[in-house]
C-alpha positions as CSV (number, residue, x, y, z in Angstrom):
1,M,11.7,-103.0,-24.8
2,P,15.4,-103.1,-26.0
3,T,18.3,-104.1,-23.7
4,F,20.7,-101.5,-23.9
5,P,24.3,-102.6,-23.6
6,F,25.3,-100.2,-20.8
7,A,27.9,-102.6,-19.4
8,E,30.2,-102.4,-22.1
9,F,30.7,-98.7,-21.1
10,Q,30.6,-99.0,-17.4
11,D,33.0,-101.9,-17.7
12,H,35.4,-100.2,-20.0
13,P,39.2,-100.5,-19.1
14,L,39.2,-96.6,-19.4
15,V,36.6,-96.5,-16.8
16,Q,38.0,-99.1,-14.6
17,S,41.5,-96.9,-14.6
18,A,39.2,-94.0,-13.1
19,I,37.6,-96.1,-10.5
20,G,40.9,-97.5,-9.6
21,L,42.2,-94.0,-9.1
22,Q,39.5,-93.1,-6.7
23,P,41.3,-93.9,-3.4
24,L,44.1,-92.1,-4.2
25,I,42.1,-89.1,-5.3
26,R,39.6,-89.5,-2.0
27,Q,42.8,-89.3,0.0
28,H,43.6,-85.9,-1.4
29,A,40.3,-84.3,-2.0
30,S,40.6,-81.9,1.3
31,E,44.1,-81.0,0.1
32,I,42.7,-80.3,-3.6
33,E,39.7,-78.2,-2.1
34,D,42.3,-76.3,0.3
35,S,45.4,-75.9,-2.1
36,G,43.0,-74.6,-5.2
37,T,44.7,-77.3,-7.4
38,V,45.2,-81.1,-8.3
39,P,48.6,-82.2,-7.0
40,A,51.0,-83.1,-9.5
41,E,51.2,-86.6,-8.1
42,I,47.6,-87.3,-9.4
43,I,47.9,-85.4,-12.4
44,D,50.7,-87.9,-13.3
45,A,48.8,-90.6,-12.8
46,L,46.0,-89.6,-14.7
47,T,48.0,-89.0,-17.7
48,E,49.7,-92.6,-17.1
49,Q,46.3,-93.9,-17.6
50,R,45.6,-92.2,-20.5
51,L,42.7,-89.8,-19.3
52,F,43.7,-86.9,-21.0
53,R,43.2,-87.7,-24.2
54,L,39.8,-89.5,-24.1
55,N,38.9,-87.3,-27.1
56,L,42.3,-87.1,-29.2
57,P,41.7,-89.1,-32.4
58,S,43.3,-92.5,-32.7
59,S,45.5,-90.9,-35.6
60,C,47.4,-89.1,-32.9
61,V,47.3,-92.2,-30.2
62,G,44.5,-90.7,-28.8
63,E,41.8,-92.9,-27.3
64,Q,38.8,-91.6,-29.4
65,A,36.6,-93.0,-26.8
66,H,32.9,-93.5,-27.3
67,P,30.8,-90.9,-25.7
68,L,29.6,-93.2,-23.2
69,V,32.9,-94.0,-21.9
70,V,33.8,-90.5,-21.8
71,F,30.5,-90.1,-19.5
72,H,31.3,-93.0,-17.2
73,V,34.9,-92.0,-16.8
74,I,34.1,-88.4,-15.7
75,E,31.2,-90.0,-13.7
76,A,33.9,-92.1,-11.6
77,L,36.3,-89.4,-11.3
78,A,33.4,-87.1,-9.8
79,H,32.0,-89.3,-7.6
80,A,35.9,-89.3,-5.7
81,D,36.2,-85.4,-6.0
82,A,34.4,-82.7,-8.5
83,S,37.1,-80.5,-8.9
84,L,39.6,-83.2,-10.3
85,A,36.9,-84.4,-12.7
86,W,36.5,-81.0,-13.8
87,V,39.9,-80.5,-14.6
88,V,39.8,-83.8,-16.9
89,M,36.5,-82.8,-18.2
90,I,37.6,-79.6,-19.6
91,A,40.9,-80.8,-21.2
92,T,38.6,-83.8,-22.8
93,E,36.1,-81.3,-24.2
94,V,38.9,-79.1,-25.6
95,S,40.7,-81.8,-27.0
96,L,37.7,-82.4,-29.0
97,L,38.2,-79.2,-30.4
98,A,42.2,-79.1,-30.9
99,S,41.5,-82.3,-33.0
100,Y,40.1,-80.0,-36.0
101,L,43.9,-79.9,-36.8
102,P,45.4,-82.2,-39.4
103,A,46.7,-85.4,-37.4
104,D,50.4,-84.6,-38.6
105,V,50.3,-81.1,-37.1
106,L,48.5,-82.2,-34.0
107,G,50.6,-85.1,-33.5
108,E,54.0,-83.3,-33.8
109,M,52.7,-80.8,-31.4
110,I,51.5,-83.0,-28.6
111,G,54.1,-85.7,-28.8
112,A,52.2,-88.5,-30.6
113,D,55.5,-90.4,-31.6
114,D,56.8,-90.4,-28.0
115,T,56.9,-93.7,-26.2
116,D,53.5,-94.6,-25.2
117,G,52.1,-91.6,-27.1
118,P,51.2,-88.2,-26.1
119,R,51.2,-86.9,-22.3
120,C,49.8,-83.8,-23.3
121,R,46.9,-82.0,-21.2
122,I,45.3,-79.4,-23.5
123,V,43.0,-76.7,-22.2
124,G,41.4,-73.5,-23.2
125,S,38.4,-71.3,-23.4
126,S,36.0,-70.3,-26.4
127,R,35.8,-66.7,-25.3
128,V,37.7,-64.2,-27.7
129,M,41.2,-63.4,-26.5
130,T,42.3,-61.1,-29.0
131,T,42.7,-59.6,-32.6
132,P,46.1,-60.7,-33.7
133,Q,48.9,-58.8,-35.2
134,P,50.1,-60.0,-38.9
135,A,53.5,-62.1,-38.7
136,D,55.0,-64.0,-42.0
137,G,53.2,-67.4,-42.0
138,G,51.0,-66.8,-39.0
139,Y,49.9,-64.6,-36.2
140,L,51.1,-62.7,-33.2
141,L,48.6,-63.1,-30.4
142,S,48.5,-61.2,-27.2
143,G,45.6,-61.2,-24.7
144,R,44.3,-63.1,-21.8
145,L,41.9,-65.9,-21.2
146,N,39.8,-66.3,-18.1
147,F,38.4,-69.5,-16.5
148,V,40.8,-71.7,-17.7
149,S,40.6,-75.2,-15.9
150,G,43.7,-76.9,-15.0
151,V,45.9,-74.6,-16.9
152,E,48.8,-74.8,-14.2
153,H,49.0,-78.5,-15.3
154,A,48.6,-77.9,-19.0
155,T,50.9,-78.7,-21.9
156,H,48.8,-76.4,-24.2
157,V,46.1,-74.1,-24.5
158,V,43.4,-73.5,-27.1
159,V,42.9,-69.5,-27.7
160,T,40.3,-68.0,-29.8
161,F,40.5,-65.0,-31.8
162,I,39.1,-63.1,-34.8
163,D,41.5,-63.1,-37.7
164,F,41.9,-60.6,-40.4
165,D,38.8,-61.8,-42.3
166,D,37.0,-61.3,-39.0
167,Q,36.0,-64.8,-38.9
168,V,36.7,-66.5,-35.1
169,R,39.7,-68.9,-35.2
170,F,41.3,-70.8,-33.0
171,A,45.0,-71.6,-32.0
172,L,46.8,-74.5,-30.2
173,L,49.8,-72.8,-28.3
174,P,52.5,-74.1,-25.8
175,Q,51.2,-73.5,-22.2
176,A,54.9,-72.2,-21.3
177,A,54.2,-69.5,-24.2
178,G,52.2,-67.7,-21.8
179,R,51.9,-67.1,-17.8
180,V,49.4,-68.3,-15.5
181,I,47.8,-65.6,-13.4
182,N,46.3,-66.6,-10.1
183,T,42.6,-65.2,-10.0
184,W,40.7,-68.2,-9.1
185,D,38.7,-67.7,-6.2
186,A,35.0,-69.1,-6.4
187,M,32.2,-70.8,-4.3
188,G,32.7,-74.4,-5.9
189,L,34.9,-76.3,-7.7
190,R,37.7,-74.3,-5.8
191,G,40.3,-77.1,-6.6
192,T,40.3,-76.7,-10.7
193,G,42.7,-74.0,-10.4
194,S,40.6,-72.2,-13.0
195,H,43.0,-69.2,-13.3
196,D,43.8,-66.7,-16.3
197,W,46.1,-67.3,-18.9
198,E,48.0,-64.5,-20.8
199,A,49.9,-64.1,-23.9
200,S,52.3,-61.8,-25.2
201,H,53.1,-61.4,-28.8
202,V,53.2,-65.3,-28.9
203,F,53.8,-66.5,-32.9
204,A,51.4,-69.0,-33.8
205,P,52.1,-70.4,-37.4
206,K,49.2,-70.4,-39.5
207,S,49.2,-74.5,-39.6
208,H,48.8,-74.5,-35.8
209,T,45.2,-72.7,-36.3
210,W,41.9,-73.6,-37.6
211,A,38.6,-71.8,-38.6
212,A,35.7,-72.3,-36.3
213,L,33.5,-73.1,-39.2
214,G,36.2,-74.6,-41.4
215,P,36.7,-78.2,-42.4
216,I,37.6,-80.7,-39.6
217,A,40.7,-83.0,-40.0
218,A,40.1,-85.4,-37.4
219,D,38.3,-88.7,-38.8
220,G,35.8,-90.2,-36.4
221,P,32.0,-90.2,-35.3
222,Q,33.1,-87.3,-32.6
223,W,33.8,-85.0,-35.6
224,R,30.7,-85.9,-37.7
225,V,28.2,-84.6,-35.2
226,P,26.8,-81.5,-36.7
227,D,27.1,-79.7,-33.4
228,R,30.3,-80.2,-31.6
229,S,29.3,-79.0,-28.4
230,L,26.9,-82.0,-28.1
231,V,29.7,-84.6,-27.8
232,A,31.5,-82.3,-25.6
233,W,29.0,-81.6,-23.1
234,I,28.0,-85.2,-22.4
235,A,30.8,-85.1,-20.0
236,N,29.1,-82.3,-18.0
237,A,26.1,-85.0,-17.7
238,G,28.7,-87.3,-16.1
239,H,30.5,-84.9,-14.1
240,A,27.0,-84.0,-12.5
241,V,25.8,-87.6,-12.0
242,G,29.2,-88.5,-10.7
243,T,29.6,-85.5,-8.0
244,A,25.9,-86.1,-6.7
245,Q,26.2,-90.0,-6.5
246,G,29.1,-89.2,-4.1
247,A,27.1,-86.9,-2.3
248,L,24.4,-89.6,-2.0
249,D,26.9,-92.4,-1.1
250,D,29.0,-90.3,1.3
251,L,25.7,-89.2,3.1
252,G,24.1,-92.8,3.3
253,A,27.4,-93.8,5.1
254,A,26.9,-90.9,7.5
255,A,23.2,-91.3,8.0
256,S,23.3,-93.3,11.1
257,Q,24.9,-90.4,13.0
258,S,23.0,-88.1,15.3
259,T,22.5,-84.7,14.2
260,T,23.0,-81.6,16.5
261,G,20.4,-81.0,19.3
262,D,18.8,-84.3,18.3
263,A,20.0,-88.0,19.5
264,S,18.1,-89.4,16.7
265,S,20.0,-90.3,13.6
266,L,19.1,-89.2,10.0
267,R,17.9,-92.5,8.9
268,D,15.3,-92.5,11.4
269,R,13.6,-89.6,10.5
270,E,11.1,-90.1,7.6
271,P,11.4,-86.7,6.0
272,F,14.9,-87.6,5.5
273,R,14.4,-91.0,3.9
274,L,11.6,-89.2,1.6
275,A,14.3,-86.9,0.4
276,F,17.1,-89.1,0.1
277,A,14.9,-91.5,-2.2
278,R,13.8,-88.8,-4.5
279,S,17.5,-87.9,-4.6
280,Q,18.5,-91.3,-5.4
281,A,15.7,-91.9,-8.1
282,D,16.6,-88.7,-10.0
283,V,20.4,-89.2,-10.2
284,A,19.6,-92.8,-11.3
285,A,17.2,-91.5,-13.7
286,A,19.6,-88.9,-15.1
287,R,22.5,-91.7,-15.6
288,A,20.0,-94.0,-17.6
289,N,18.3,-90.9,-19.6
290,V,22.0,-90.4,-20.8
291,Q,22.6,-93.8,-21.4
292,A,19.6,-94.7,-23.5
293,A,19.7,-91.4,-25.5
294,W,23.4,-91.8,-26.5
295,T,22.8,-95.7,-27.0
296,R,20.1,-95.2,-29.6
297,A,21.6,-92.1,-31.4
298,W,25.2,-93.1,-31.7
299,P,25.2,-96.1,-34.0
300,L,23.7,-93.7,-36.7
301,V,26.5,-91.1,-36.1
302,E,28.9,-93.8,-36.7
303,R,27.3,-94.7,-39.9
304,G,27.3,-91.4,-41.0
305,E,23.7,-90.9,-40.7
306,P,23.1,-88.7,-37.8
307,D,19.4,-88.5,-37.0
308,E,18.6,-85.0,-35.5
309,R,16.0,-86.0,-33.5
310,L,17.8,-88.6,-31.9
311,L,20.5,-86.2,-31.0
312,G,18.0,-83.4,-29.8
313,Q,17.2,-86.0,-27.2
314,C,20.9,-86.6,-26.5
315,R,21.2,-82.8,-25.5
316,L,18.2,-83.1,-23.6
317,A,19.8,-85.9,-21.6
318,N,22.9,-84.3,-21.6
319,V,21.2,-80.8,-19.8
320,H,18.5,-82.4,-17.8
321,A,21.0,-84.8,-16.1
322,V,22.9,-81.4,-14.9
323,H,19.8,-80.1,-13.4
324,L,18.4,-83.3,-11.7
325,C,21.7,-83.8,-10.0
326,V,21.9,-80.2,-9.0
327,D,18.3,-80.2,-7.7
328,A,18.9,-83.6,-5.8
329,V,21.9,-82.6,-4.2
330,E,20.1,-79.3,-3.1
331,R,17.3,-81.6,-1.5
332,L,19.7,-83.5,0.5
333,F,21.2,-80.3,1.7
334,R,18.0,-79.2,2.9
335,A,17.3,-82.5,4.6
336,G,20.5,-83.1,6.3
337,G,20.2,-81.0,8.9
338,T,22.8,-78.9,10.7
339,N,25.6,-81.5,10.2
340,A,25.1,-80.9,6.2
341,A,27.0,-77.4,6.6
342,R,29.9,-79.0,8.4
343,R,32.8,-78.9,6.1
344,S,33.8,-82.4,7.9
345,W,31.0,-83.9,5.7
346,T,31.4,-83.7,2.0
347,L,27.7,-82.7,1.3
348,E,28.4,-79.0,1.5
349,R,31.2,-79.2,-0.6
350,R,29.3,-81.2,-3.5
351,W,26.5,-78.7,-3.0
352,R,29.0,-75.7,-3.8
353,D,30.8,-77.6,-6.8
354,L,27.3,-78.3,-8.3
355,Q,25.9,-75.0,-7.8
356,T,29.1,-73.5,-9.8
357,A,29.1,-76.4,-12.4
358,R,25.6,-75.4,-13.4
359,Q,26.9,-71.7,-14.6
360,H,28.8,-73.7,-17.4
361,G,27.2,-73.5,-21.1
362,A,26.6,-77.0,-20.9
363,A,23.7,-76.3,-18.3
364,L,22.4,-73.3,-19.7
365,E,18.4,-73.2,-20.7
366,W,19.4,-72.8,-24.3
367,N,20.3,-76.4,-24.2
368,Y,16.6,-77.1,-23.8
369,D,15.3,-75.2,-26.8
370,A,18.2,-76.6,-28.8
371,G,17.3,-80.1,-27.8
372,V,13.4,-79.7,-28.5
373,R,13.6,-77.9,-31.7
374,P,14.3,-81.1,-33.9
375,L,11.5,-82.8,-32.0
376,L,9.1,-80.1,-33.1
377,G,10.5,-79.8,-36.8
378,I,12.0,-76.8,-36.2
379,E,15.5,-76.0,-37.6
380,A,18.2,-77.4,-35.3
381,R,20.1,-74.7,-33.1
382,R,23.7,-75.4,-32.9
383,G,25.9,-75.0,-29.7
384,R,27.3,-71.5,-28.8
């Protein structure tokens, strides 16, 4: 069996930066949940550590990080708080899309020439917002996006529209050009501030827009993968693994406590130990599967020779990691007794967070079909 250099990614400076922020994040986890947003202090710390520019190209002073570095950064953040990690995850995924713009245009918009590079936080939505009105040199955009995670702290928003040729097109707009409408009220991921964002007759120069099926300006393996959602959604796998591992570690620390109506502790009960063991094994397997699949596939992508079969395994690893972790925490919740429902434990929050995270496109069932098609010799199905 080959030896995979997983430590190269787990020990990466960006991952260590995320780990270093865990005590600060845990200190504010209840505040994030109760207030529905990430405190500005933590947003600033994440920005200083360059964690909002993981998938920006190096030509714009971005990190252009290896997918497994992204995976472990989001995993480390989610271990401390799932909502905060989701905000960084969405910004990371949308940055990958914004990098379709030419480097000189994107760099100027986000301040790549500023001291220490860009301090941008790019959010957005792939849902079609509007059909534009014509304007000299560009488009006038009006409409409303929903589920825009992290929009309160964003510097820029990617919007989706149908152009005059009836084609899907994207635009990168300043967040300040529109207004945030407080709408986020969900079961889980309550601290993500996934509100609506509304624009009214905002001018988008054509140079600040790009066609969904047009050429990609960024130079790097992240943009040479046949399906862009594949690279973006490894972050969803990292989010699920980190959230579930956090639940395991928190519950393990609390397992010596007696439960309501029974003097025995959770760890003294064999059914709990079996549930805990299975969940621990599932989360470890989810992590290892992602690591192994991407370690096999990515060198070929870097050489410009992407293998559809290996990339199919990556998609299967991504989606299966989410489902394994959701099931693992569900199992823990059932085995945790009455205390599992207490808000003083983090288990119920992590259960709610993962139930909500599973509704993202990265976890939908069609990903299994898209991943298995190359393995069966069927034409690959691209991300939605």
